[in-house]
C-alpha positions in Angstrom: 3.2 -23.2 -19.6 0.3 -20.8 -20.0 -1.0 -19.2 -16.6 -4.3 -20.6 -17.2 -3.3 -24.2 -17.5 -3.5 -26.2 -14.4 -3.1 -29.9 -13.5 -5.2 -30.7 -10.4 -4.5 -34.3 -10.2 -0.7 -33.8 -10.2 -0.9 -31.0 -7.7 -2.9 -33.2 -5.3 -0.2 -35.7 -5.4 2.4 -33.1 -4.8 0.3 -31.6 -2.2 -0.2 -34.8 -0.2 3.4 -35.6 -0.1 4.4 -32.1 1.0 2.0 -32.1 3.9 3.3 -35.4 5.1 6.8 -34.1 4.9 6.0 -30.8 6.6 4.2 -32.7 9.5 7.2 -35.0 9.9 9.5 -32.0 10.0 7.7 -30.3 12.8 7.1 -33.3 14.9 3.5 -34.2 14.4 0.1 -32.8 14.7 0.6 -31.8 18.4 3.5 -29.5 17.7 1.6 -28.2 14.5 -1.4 -27.0 16.7 0.9 -25.4 19.1 2.7 -23.6 16.3 -0.7 -22.1 14.9 -1.4 -20.6 18.3 0.0 -17.2 17.2 -2.0 -13.9 16.8 -5.0 -14.8 14.7 -4.4 -17.4 12.2 -7.4 -19.2 10.5 -6.2 -22.7 10.1 -8.4 -24.9 8.3 -8.6 -28.4 6.6 -6.1 -28.2 3.7 -3.7 -25.6 5.4 -0.2 -26.3 4.9 1.8 -27.3 8.0 4.8 -25.5 6.9 6.1 -22.4 5.1 6.5 -22.7 1.3 10.2 -21.9 0.7 10.0 -22.3 -3.2 10.1 -19.7 -5.8 7.6 -19.6 -8.7 8.0 -17.4 -11.7 6.4 -17.1 -15.2 6.9 -14.4 -17.8 9.6 -12.6 -15.5 13.3 -12.9 -14.8 15.1 -12.2 -11.6 18.3 -10.3 -12.0 19.3 -9.9 -8.2 18.1 -9.9 -4.6 19.3 -7.6 -2.1 19.3 -7.9 1.8 17.5 -10.8 3.3 15.3 -8.6 5.3 12.1 -6.4 4.9 12.8 -3.8 2.2 10.3 -2.0 0.2 7.3 -3.5 2.1 6.4 0.0 3.3 6.6 2.0 0.1 9.3 2.6 -2.3 9.9 6.1 -3.5 12.5 7.3 -5.8 14.4 10.5 -6.4 17.2 11.1 -9.0 20.2 13.3 -9.4 21.8 13.2 -12.8 22.2 9.4 -13.4 22.0 8.5 -9.7 18.8 7.0 -8.4 17.8 6.5 -4.7 15.0 4.6 -3.0 13.6 5.9 0.2 12.1 2.9 1.8 11.8 1.4 5.4 13.3 4.6 7.0 16.5 4.2 4.8 18.0 5.4 1.7 19.2 2.9 -0.9 21.2 3.9 -4.1 20.1 1.9 -7.1 22.1 3.7 -9.7 23.6 0.4 -10.6 20.5 -1.8 -10.2 22.5 -5.0 -9.8 24.4 -3.6 -6.9 22.1 -1.5 -4.5 23.9 -0.2 -1.4 22.7 1.7 1.6 23.8 5.3 1.8 21.7 6.2 4.8 20.1 3.9 7.3 17.5 4.8 10.0 17.6 8.1 8.2 14.3 9.6 9.5 11.5 9.2 12.1 8.0 8.0 11.0 5.2 5.6 11.9 5.6 2.0 11.2 3.5 2.0 8.1 3.9 5.6 7.0 5.1 6.0 3.3 7.2 9.0 2.5 6.3 11.3 -0.4 9.2 12.6 -2.3 9.3 15.3 -5.1 11.5 18.3 -6.1 10.3 21.7 -5.1 11.1 24.1 -7.8 10.2 27.3 -5.7 12.7 26.2 -2.9 15.3 24.4 -5.2 15.2 21.5 -2.8 14.1 17.8 -3.0 11.5 17.4 -0.1 10.2 14.5 1.6 6.9 14.5 3.7 6.4 11.5 5.9 3.7 10.7 8.5 3.6 9.9 12.1 0.6 8.6 13.9 -0.9 7.0 17.0 -1.0 3.2 16.8 -4.0 0.7 16.4 -6.1 -1.5 18.6 -5.3 -4.7 16.8 -6.8 -8.0 17.5 -5.1 -11.2 18.2 -5.9 -14.8 18.8 -5.8 -14.3 22.6 -7.7 -10.9 22.2 -10.1 -11.4 19.4 -12.2 -8.4 18.2 -9.5 -6.0 19.5 -10.9 -2.8 21.1 -14.4 -4.4 21.4 -13.4 -7.3 23.7 -10.7 -5.2 25.4 -11.6 -1.5 25.5 -8.2 -0.9 27.4 -6.7 -1.0 24.0 -8.2 2.3 23.1 -6.0 4.1 25.8 -2.8 3.5 23.8 -3.7 5.6 20.8 -5.6 8.2 23.0 -2.4 8.7 25.2 0.2 8.2 22.4 3.1 10.5 23.1 4.7 12.3 20.3 3.8 13.9 16.9 0.5 13.1 15.1 0.9 14.6 11.8 3.9 14.7 9.4 7.6 15.8 9.2 8.9 17.7 6.1 12.7 17.0 5.3 15.1 18.5 2.9 16.5 15.4 1.1 18.7 17.1 -1.4 21.6 15.4 0.1 20.4 11.7 0.6 23.2 11.0 2.9 22.3 13.9 5.3 18.6 14.6 5.6 17.6 18.0 7.3 14.3 18.4 9.2 12.6 21.6 8.2 9.2 21.4 10.0 6.7 19.2 11.8 2.9 19.6 11.2 0.3 18.2 13.6 -3.0 17.3 11.9 -5.1 18.9 14.8 -3.5 22.3 13.7 -2.0 22.9 17.0 1.8 22.9 18.5 3.4 19.9 16.9 5.9 19.8 19.8 3.1 19.0 22.6 3.6 15.7 24.3 0.1 14.5 23.8 -1.8 15.6 20.6 -5.2 14.5 19.4 -6.3 12.4 16.5 -4.5 9.6 14.9 -2.1 11.7 12.8 -1.1 10.9 9.2 -0.1 7.7 7.5 -0.2 8.2 3.7 0.6 11.4 1.9 0.6 12.5 -1.8 3.0 15.3 -2.7 4.4 16.1 -6.0 6.5 19.1 -5.5 3.8 21.7 -5.7 1.9 24.1 -3.3 -0.2 21.4 -1.7 0.3 18.1 0.2 -2.6 15.7 0.5 -2.7 13.7 3.9 -4.6 10.5 5.0 -5.3 11.9 8.4 -7.2 11.5 11.6 -7.6 15.3 12.5 -8.6 15.2 16.1 -10.3 12.9 19.0 -13.8 13.4 17.6 -13.0 11.1 14.6 -13.8 7.8 16.4 -16.7 6.3 14.3 -14.4 3.5 13.1 -16.2 0.1 12.9 -13.1 -2.0 12.5 -11.7 -3.5 15.6 -8.2 -2.6 14.4 -8.3 1.3 15.0 -9.8 3.7 17.3 -9.6 6.6 15.1 -11.1 7.1 11.6 -9.2 9.2 8.9 -10.2 11.7 6.2 -8.6 14.0 3.6 -6.5 16.9 5.0 -5.1 19.4 2.6 -2.0 21.5 3.8 -0.1 24.4 2.1 3.6 23.5 1.9 4.6 26.3 -0.4 6.9 27.4 2.5 8.0 23.8 3.7 9.4 25.3 7.0 5.9 26.6 7.8 3.2 24.4 6.5 -0.4 25.7 7.1 -3.9 24.2 7.1 -6.1 24.4 4.0 -9.1 22.1 4.7 -10.6 18.7 5.9 -13.1 16.6 4.1 -14.8 13.7 5.7 -17.8 11.4 5.4 -20.7 12.8 7.4 -21.0 10.4 10.4 -17.3 9.9 10.9 -17.2 12.2 14.0 -18.7 12.2 17.4 -21.7 14.4 17.5 -22.7 13.2 13.9 -24.8 10.5 15.4 -27.9 11.2 13.0 -25.7 10.6 9.9 -23.7 7.9 11.6 -26.8 5.8 12.3 -27.8 6.0 8.6 -24.7 4.1 7.6 -25.3 0.5 6.5 -22.1 -0.3 8.4 -23.4 1.4 11.5 -22.7 -1.0 14.6 -21.3 -3.9 12.5 -17.9 -3.8 14.4 -16.1 -5.1 11.4 -16.2 -2.5 8.3 -13.3 -0.3 7.6 -15.1 3.1 7.8 -12.1 5.2 7.1 -10.1 6.7 4.4 -7.0 4.4 4.0 -5.0 5.7 0.8 -2.8 8.1 -0.9 -5.0 11.0 -2.1 -3.6 11.3 -5.7 -3.9 14.5 -7.6 -2.4 13.7 -10.9 -2.5 17.3 -12.2 -1.7 20.1 -9.7 -4.3 22.5 -8.9 -2.1 25.5 -9.4 -1.7 24.0 -13.0 -5.4 23.8 -13.7 -5.8 20.4 -12.1 -9.2 19.5 -10.6 -9.5 15.9 -9.4 -8.4 13.9 -6.4 -8.7 10.2 -6.5 -8.8 8.1 -3.3 -9.9 4.8 -1.6 -12.1 5.0 1.6 -12.4 1.3 2.8 -16.1 0.3 3.0 -17.1 3.8 1.8 -15.6 3.1 -1.6 -13.6 4.7 -4.3 -14.1 8.4 -4.5 -13.3 11.5 -6.9 -13.2 14.9 -5.3 -13.2 18.3 -7.0 -10.4 20.1 -5.4 -10.0 22.9 -7.7 -10.8 25.1 -4.6 -8.5 23.3 -2.0 -10.2 25.0 0.8 -13.5 23.4 -0.2 -13.3 19.8 -1.6 -16.5 18.5 -3.2 -17.4 14.9 -3.7 -18.3 14.3 -7.5 -18.0 10.5 -7.9 -18.2 7.4 -5.8 -18.1 3.6 -6.4 -18.5 1.2 -3.4 -18.6 -2.2 -5.3 -19.4 -5.5 -3.6 -19.3 -4.7 0.3 -17.4 -7.4 2.3 -17.0 -8.2 5.9 -13.6 -7.8 7.7 -11.3 -6.3 5.0 -10.4 -2.9 3.6 -12.7 -3.0 0.5 -10.9 -0.1 -1.1 -7.3 0.1 -0.1 -5.4 1.6 -3.0 -5.8 2.6 -6.7 -3.6 2.6 -9.8 -4.0 5.8 -11.9 -1.5 4.9 -14.6 -4.0 4.8 -17.4 -5.9 7.8 -16.4 -5.3 9.1 -19.9 -7.5 6.4 -21.1 -10.1 7.0 -18.4 -9.2 3.9 -16.5 -8.5 3.3 -12.8 -7.8 0.1 -11.1 -8.8 -0.2 -7.4 -7.7 -2.7 -4.9 -8.8 -4.0 -1.5 -6.7 -5.2 1.4 -7.3 -8.7 3.1 -6.7 -8.4 6.8 -7.4 -11.9 8.0 -4.8 -14.6 7.3 -5.6 -18.1 5.7 -8.8 -16.4 4.1 -10.5 -15.9 7.2 -12.6 -13.2 5.4 -13.6 -12.9 1.9 -11.6 -11.3 -0.7 -13.1 -8.4 -3.0 -11.5 -8.7 -6.4 -9.9 -5.6 -7.8 -12.2 -3.5 -10.1 -11.3 -1.9 -13.4 -13.4 1.3 -13.4 -14.2 3.8 -16.3 -13.8 7.2 -14.7 -13.8 9.2 -18.1 -16.9 11.0 -16.5 -15.8 11.5 -12.9 -19.4 12.1 -11.9 -20.5 8.6 -13.3 -18.1 5.9 -12.5 -18.9 2.8 -14.4 -17.4 -0.6 -13.4 -16.0 -2.5 -16.5 -14.5 -5.7 -15.1 -12.7 -7.3 -12.0 -9.3 -8.9 -12.1 -9.2 -12.7 -12.2 -8.4 -14.4 -8.9 -4.8 -15.7 -9.0 -4.3 -19.5 -9.1 -1.2 -21.4 -7.7 1.2 -22.7 -10.1 0.8 -26.3 -11.1 4.0 -27.3 -9.1 2.9 -25.7 -5.9 1.6 -28.1 -3.1 -1.8 -26.4 -2.8 -4.7 -25.8 -5.0 -5.6 -22.4 -3.6 -3.6 -19.7 -1.9 -6.0 -19.9 0.9 -4.1 -23.1 1.8 -0.7 -21.4 1.8 0.0 -19.9 5.1 -0.3 -16.1 5.5 -2.5 -13.5 3.9 -3.8 -13.9 0.4 -5.1 -10.9 -1.3 -4.2 -7.6 -2.9 -2.5 -4.7 -1.1 -0.6 -1.9 -2.9 0.1 -1.0 -6.4 3.4 0.6 -7.9 3.9 4.3 -7.1 2.2 6.5 -9.6 5.3 9.0 -9.6 8.1 7.1 -11.2 10.8 7.6 -13.9 9.6 7.3 -17.5 6.3 7.1 -19.1 3.7 4.5 -18.7 3.4 2.8 -22.2 2.3 -0.6 -21.5 -1.2 -2.0 -20.3 0.4 -3.9 -17.4 -1.0 -3.6 -14.0 1.3 -5.1 -11.2 -0.2 -6.0 -7.8 1.2 -7.2 -4.6 -0.8 -10.2 -3.4 0.9 -11.1 -0.1 1.4 -15.0 -0.2 0.5 -15.0 -3.8 3.7 -12.8 -4.7 3.4 -10.3 -7.4 0.9 -10.8 -10.1 1.0 -9.0 -13.3 -2.3 -8.4 -15.3 -2.8 -7.5 -19.1 -5.4 -4.9 -19.1 -5.2 -3.9 -22.7 -8.8 -5.0 -22.8 -10.2 -3.5 -19.7 -13.3 -5.6 -20.0 -11.4 -8.9 -20.1 -8.2 -8.6 -18.0 -5.8 -11.6 -17.8 -3.0 -12.8 -15.7 0.1 -12.3 -17.8 3.1 -13.1 -15.5 3.8 -13.7 -11.8 6.7 -14.0 -9.4 6.1 -15.6 -6.0 9.2 -15.6 -3.9 10.0 -18.0 -1.0 8.2 -17.3 2.3 10.4 -15.9 4.9 9.9 -16.2 8.7 9.1 -18.9 11.2 5.8 -20.7 11.3 6.1 -20.3 15.2 6.2 -16.6 14.9 3.0 -15.3 13.1 4.0 -11.9 12.2 7.2 -13.1 10.5 5.5 -14.7 7.5 2.1 -13.0 7.2 3.2 -10.5 4.5 5.2 -12.1 1.9 4.9 -9.4 -0.8 3.2 -6.2 -0.1 5.1 -3.6 -2.3 6.5 -3.1 -5.8 7.8 -0.2 -7.9 8.5 0.2 -11.7 11.0 2.1 -13.4 9.3 2.6 -16.7 12.3 4.1 -18.4 14.7 1.4 -17.4 12.0 -1.3 -17.7 12.8 -2.6 -14.2 10.4 -3.9 -11.5 11.5 -3.8 -7.9 9.6 -6.3 -5.4 9.8 -6.1 -1.6 9.4 -9.2 0.3 10.2 -10.8 3.6 13.2 -12.7 2.0 14.7 -9.4 0.3 14.3 -6.7 -2.3 14.2 -8.3 -5.7 15.2 -6.9 -9.1 13.0 -8.2 -12.1 12.3 -7.6 -15.6 9.6 -8.9 -18.1 9.3 -9.1 -21.8 6.1 -7.6 -21.3 7.8 -4.4 -20.5 10.6 -4.8 -22.9 14.4 -5.2 -22.8 15.7 -3.9 -19.4 18.4 -1.3 -19.0 20.8 -2.6 -16.2 23.0 0.5 -16.2 23.0 4.0 -14.9 20.8 6.2 -16.7 19.5 9.9 -16.2 15.8 10.4 -15.8 14.4 12.3 -18.8 10.8 12.5 -17.7 8.6 11.4 -15.0 5.1 9.5 -15.2 3.1 12.7 -14.1 3.5 16.1 -15.7 5.0 18.8 -13.6 6.4 16.4 -11.0 10.1 17.3 -10.3 9.7 20.1 -12.7 12.7 22.4 -12.8 15.2 20.0 -11.6 18.0 19.7 -14.2 20.2 17.2 -12.5 
C-alpha cells in the first residue's frame, strides 16, 4: 500500500478496540493514571494506555536483530581492517564483518559521557586508528515531580558545577579493537585534565576525520551559562583542537554566539530568547568539516538549537568566522536545530533536523528543512520534510497518541563506507521509528519507506520507552541499514538502495574524500 494512503475509519475501529484491550490489561483507569506518573509524560485524550509491541514496515526488509537491549542509540561509528568491519557504539565494539552474525569483541571498552558519541578515523601521520570521545558534566533535567528543572529547583545546578572528573575528551588508539589504548585526555578549559573538579560542561559530540584538527561541541568554562533551557546549566560552542600529535592535543580556538557567556549581558539581552526559560540556546551538534582545512577545505556546518543552522569559514582555524545562518520557524521547548545531513553537499543540499524533548507531543515539532547551501553566505530554504503518518493498521491516527517522544533526532553518520549514490534521507523519529525520504526533488520530498520496531520498556518506567529509535547507520557500499532501538540493533535493506551484500567485503572508498586516507588494510 502506498505510504500516502490511509483509512481513517478502519483505524478508528482498530484504535477503539486496542484501547479497551489496553485498559483491561492494566487493570482499569486508576492503575492507568498511576502508570503515567513518571518523569514528565503529557498524557492527553487519545493517548494509548499501553505500549505498541507491533512492527510496521514498508519498502524495507529486516534481515536480523541483535541483542534485545540499547545498541546504536548513542551513535554508530565504523572502522575497517581489510574485510573486517567494526561498530563502536554504546561504549562497546561490535564486529559486523558478517552482518547477519554480529558479535561483541570488546564490551565496556572506554569511558565517556552517557550521550557522548565517539569519532573514529585513521590517522595517516601516526599510522593508527584513533577514537576521540567526549566526557561532560550532566544536566539539570526536569521531571513530573520537579518541572522546569533548574528554574524550580536551583539546587540541581550544583551537580554540574561540582561534577568530579574530566570535562573534555579522551583520545584512544583503537588499531586493535579488542584492546584500546588511552593516549591522552583534554580538558576544554585548557587546564590540567586530571584535576578533580574542572570547569565548563565538557564535550559531547566531536567531528574528527583523521587529520590535524578535531571539532568539539564544548562548554569551555564556567562563564558559559546563558542557557535558557531548563535541561542544562551550561551552554556549548565550537572548540577546535590540534591533534596532530594525539598524545599532546593543543588548543586552537573557541567560537560562540555573543551573549552565551556571563559578562556579555548587553548581547544576551538582545536575544529574542532572552529570559524565556525554554529555548535551547546552545550548540548541540557534530561540527562537520567535509573537506579538511589542510587540504584546502573552508567550511564547517553545524546546528545550534534555537540559534539555527550555521556555516563557518574555518580556513584559518584560529579565527573561525560565521558566514551563513538559517533559523527557520522558532519553536518553544525543543532543540530547533539538532543535527544535519551533508550527504548531498556536492549538490548544494543540506537537510537539518530538530529534536523533540517532550513526550506525547507536549511541545510542537519543527519539521526538518531542506536547505540550498550552494552559496554559504545566502542559505535558501527549499522545503520541509512531510510529517510521518502512522500505518493504517496502527491503533492511532497520530504518533502523538503513541506513548513516548515523536519527532526527529539524528541522521546517519556522514563518514561511512562507500559513496552516497541515492537521494535517500533516513531519519530516526523516536516512536515513529526510521522514516525514509526521497529527496530527489528537494522542493517536493516524500516518504518512500519506513520501519517502526516494537516499543520496548515498561509503561510504569518512563525512561524505558521514551526513545524507541534514535540512531541509524548506512553502509553505502554493502547497501545495508543499521537501526538502533530499545528492542535491539536491526539490520535492514531496501530496494531504494539496491540489492544488499550480506557478506564480508573490503572498504574500497569512504563517503568523504581524505577520510581514512593512507590505510591499505
